[in-house]
N, C-alpha and C positions, 0 to 999 in steps of 0.2 A: 465406774464402770463405762458411764458415757466417755470419759476421755479415751479409754482403752479401744472403745469403738471407732471414736474418731481418727486415733492413731493407727488403728489397722485399715481404716478406709483410706487415709492418706498413702500408705504404704501400697495399698492395691491399686491406686491411680498412678502412682510413681511407676509401679511395675508394669502397668498396661502401657505408659508412656514409653518406656524402655522397650517394650515389646513391640512397638509399632514398627513396621517395616520402613527402610530408609528408601527414598526420602518420603516423608508424609506430610510435609509443608513445602512453601517456596524456598528455592536456593537463592542466596544473593552472590553475586560475583562483582567483587571489589576492581574496578579499572582505576589504574593511577593517572589517566589523562583524561582530557574533556571529550565531551560528545563530539563526534566527528573525526576525531583521530583515527588513525590506522587500528589502534589497540582496541578502541571502542568498537569500530565496524567488524572486527574480526571476531570479537568477543560475542557481537549480537548475532552474527552468523551461526556460530557454533552453539550459542545459547537457545536460539530457536529450534534448532534441530534436536539438541539434548531435551530440551523441555517436551517437546511432543512426544519424544521415546520414553520418557519417565512419568508422564502424565502431571507433571507439575510446574508452575511458573518458575521462571530463572529472571531474576530482577538485575538488570545492570546498574551498579552505584558507582558513579565517576567521582573519583576523589583526588583531583588534581593539585599539584604542587610540591615544592622540595623535591624535584626530581623523582618523584614517585614515593618518597619515604613517608609522607603523610599517611598514603593508603597502606603501605606496607607495614608501619607501626600498629594501625587499627586492627589490621588482620592479624598480626602476630599477637595481639591481645583478646582477640575473639575466642569464644568458646570452640573446641575442637570437636563439634557435633556434625560436620558436613553441611551446615546450612550458611556458612561464610567461606567463600572461595577468593582467590586472588589471581587474576591474569595478569601476572608480572611479565617485566621485561628486564633487560640487562641495565635498565637506569635504576630500579629500586634495588635489584638483587645483586649487582656487582658495582656499578659507576658510583651510586650514591653512597655506598658503603666504603668502597675504596677512598673517596675523597674525603671522609670524616675521620679524624683521629678518635671520635668516640661515636661509633655509629649509633643510631637508636634501635638497631636489632641486629641479630644474627642471621643472614640469609640462609644458613645451613640448620644451626640449632632451634631456631624458632619458627620453623615451616615444616610441614609435612609435604614431600614432592608427589605430584600426581602424575603428569605427563608432560613432556617437552611438548610443543604444540607446533613452532614453526620459524622460519627466518622473515625477516624484513628486508624488502628491497628499498634502498635510498637512491635517490639521484640528487646531484649536485644542480640545483636550479639558479638560473640567472635571470634578472629582469631583461626581457625580450629588447626593450629600449637601449641597453647598454651596449656600447661597441665591443662585446666579447662574444664570440661565436664558438669558442672552443676552450678546452682546458688551458692549452698552451698560451693563448690569447689573455686567458685571465691572470695567469702567472706573468706574463710580460706586464700586462697592464698595472697589476699590484706591485711590481717591483719599481715601475717608473713612477707610481703615484704611493707610497708607503703609508698606510693608514687612512687613506681616503675612501677604500671601498669598506661597506658596512654590511655585515653579515648577521643575519637572524637565527636563533637557535630556540626550539621548543621542548627539546628533550636533551638527556644527557649524551645521545648517540650524536646528536648535533654539534654539542660542545665538544665531545672527543674527536669527532671526525674532522672538524676545523683546527683543533688543536694539533692533532698528529699531521694533517695534511699541511698546514702553515709550515709545521717545523721541518717537514720533508721537504717541501718546495723552495723553502727560504723566503716566504712573503710573509708581510704584515698588513693585517687588516683589523677593523675596529668591530667590537663583539657586541650584540644587542640583545640581550635575553628576553625571552617571551615565556609566558606561563604555559603556552600549549603550541604544538606544531600549526594548526588552523590559523592562528593569529599570526604567527611567524610569515606563512606562505601568503597570507593576505596582505601584509606590508611589503613584502617583495613585489607582489603584482602591482601594488599602488606606487612602487618606486621610493617608499621612505627607507626601506634598505634594499641592498642589490642583490644578495645571494643568500640561499639557504639549501642545507641537506634536509631533504624531507621525503617522504614515502610517495607512491602513485596516488594513493587515497586522496591526499590534499593538493598535490601537484599536477597530477597527469590532464586533468581537464583543461588546466590553464596553458599547457603546452599545445594541447590540440586547438585551443582558441587563439595561439601565438602570442600569449601575454608572458610566457615563460619560456626559457631554452635550458634543455637539460643537455649538460656537457661531460658528465661521468657518472657512473653508477659504483656503489660498494660491492657489488657482488663480484664473484671470482671469475664468472662468466656473464656475457650480456644478458639483458633481460628480454623475455619476449613481448613485454608491452612497448618497450621503445629499443628495438634491435640495433638501431643506429649508434646508440649512445655507447661510448666505450668504458672500458673498465679502468680502474686507477692505475693497473699495471700497464696497461695498453697506452695511457697518456704519459708514462714516463715516472710513475710513483709507486714501483713494486713493494715498498716498505709499509704501505698502508694495510692496517690489520684490524680495523674495528667490524666487529661482527654484531649485529642487531637481532635479537631474538625475543620470542614470547614463550611462557610456559605457566602452566597451572599448579598453583600451591594451596594447601589449607593451613591452619594454624598446626603448631607441634602437637603430638599426641593424638592425631586422629587415629580412630579404630582402623586397624588392618582391613576389614570387611569393607569399611566404606571407602578407603583409599582405592582398594582395588575395583569396586563398584564404578566409581568415577573415571578411574583409568579406562574402563571398558567402554563407557557411555561415550566418552570424548573421542576414543578412538574409532568407535563406530560412526560417529558423526563424521570424523574427517575422510571416512571411506565413502560417505555418501555422495553420488555424482552430482546432485544438486549444489551440495555444500562446497564440493572440490571446485566447480565451475565458478561458484561466486568467490572463493578464494583465489582462483586463477586470475580473475578480473583485478585483484588486488596486489598481484605478483607476489603473493606470499607462499611458498612452498611450504607444505606440512612436514614436520619431523617427529611423529608420534615415537614414545620411547616408554620404557618400564619406570616405575617410580626411583628404582636403583639407578638407573642410566641417568636420569635426570638430576638425582643427588650428586653423582660424579661431576656431571657437567656444570651444576652450579659451583661446586668448588673450582673446578678449573677456569671458569670464567671470571670469578672474583680475582685469581690469581693473575690471568690474563691481562686484567683491565688495570692492576696494579702495576704490571710491567710496563703497559702502554704510558700510564702516568709517569713512571720513572723515567722512561725513555725520552720524554718530551719535558721534563723539568717540572711535572705539577707535583706540588706537595699536598698531602692531605691536611685540611683546616682544622 
């Protein structure tokens, strides 16, 4: 009799837990890059707004390393209950997968799409002490001094940007990899490496201080934050096609009602004037979507990065 009562009590507690409205506890958003990175900054801006709206804390958990694959693998293994989310980018969801013969997860099958979030602006920054004032001067210097320029990368967007740029421009430079973009930018400012593809979040202040010089942007049109910096097409490299983006995912098999609730909350956050103003300062245009649109976009981006790799002769490891 006692065992039956205990069993009934356990079932009642379980039913009450399931009946609790979502969300009933803090939500963790895993970010695949270090604190201070563009993705970290954007996630914190959105997270604060969503947290205030839902009445629950949103905790940012930075899991850097392996081009975002460490964070991606952890989220893919997490419970699909809406309390673990992934602010992913093209690094873990396209490039890191395309670069591996046996990727640690499937970016389509192992995740539930929530919403597209936005596009990153990248600038090609050069140490201001270098005798390079334009992209054309960079190409001329690199051709006259093959292998002597060192470039830093802190994410796969940087890796792919340099790989495609170097191939299209016909130049040779030495790659110095870093665990994150802030560290790479710091070393360019210090002169330990000479150039880096990076976001305004980490590089813009150094441009304003005269320590870095921006010579090109990855955007199709010029950025409002540095309107004098030309696009890659304008500097004579129209074939450049690397796109850098952020989107929100959850583990696979997330209940539909939670998927739609999260989609709505993050869309609402992106519409708030104070949030839009903060994202504008990061030169980060938002691109909210339906879950279905993000699912299609994820598939398309994976194939696009595979095509870029093939065009520049990169083989999966």
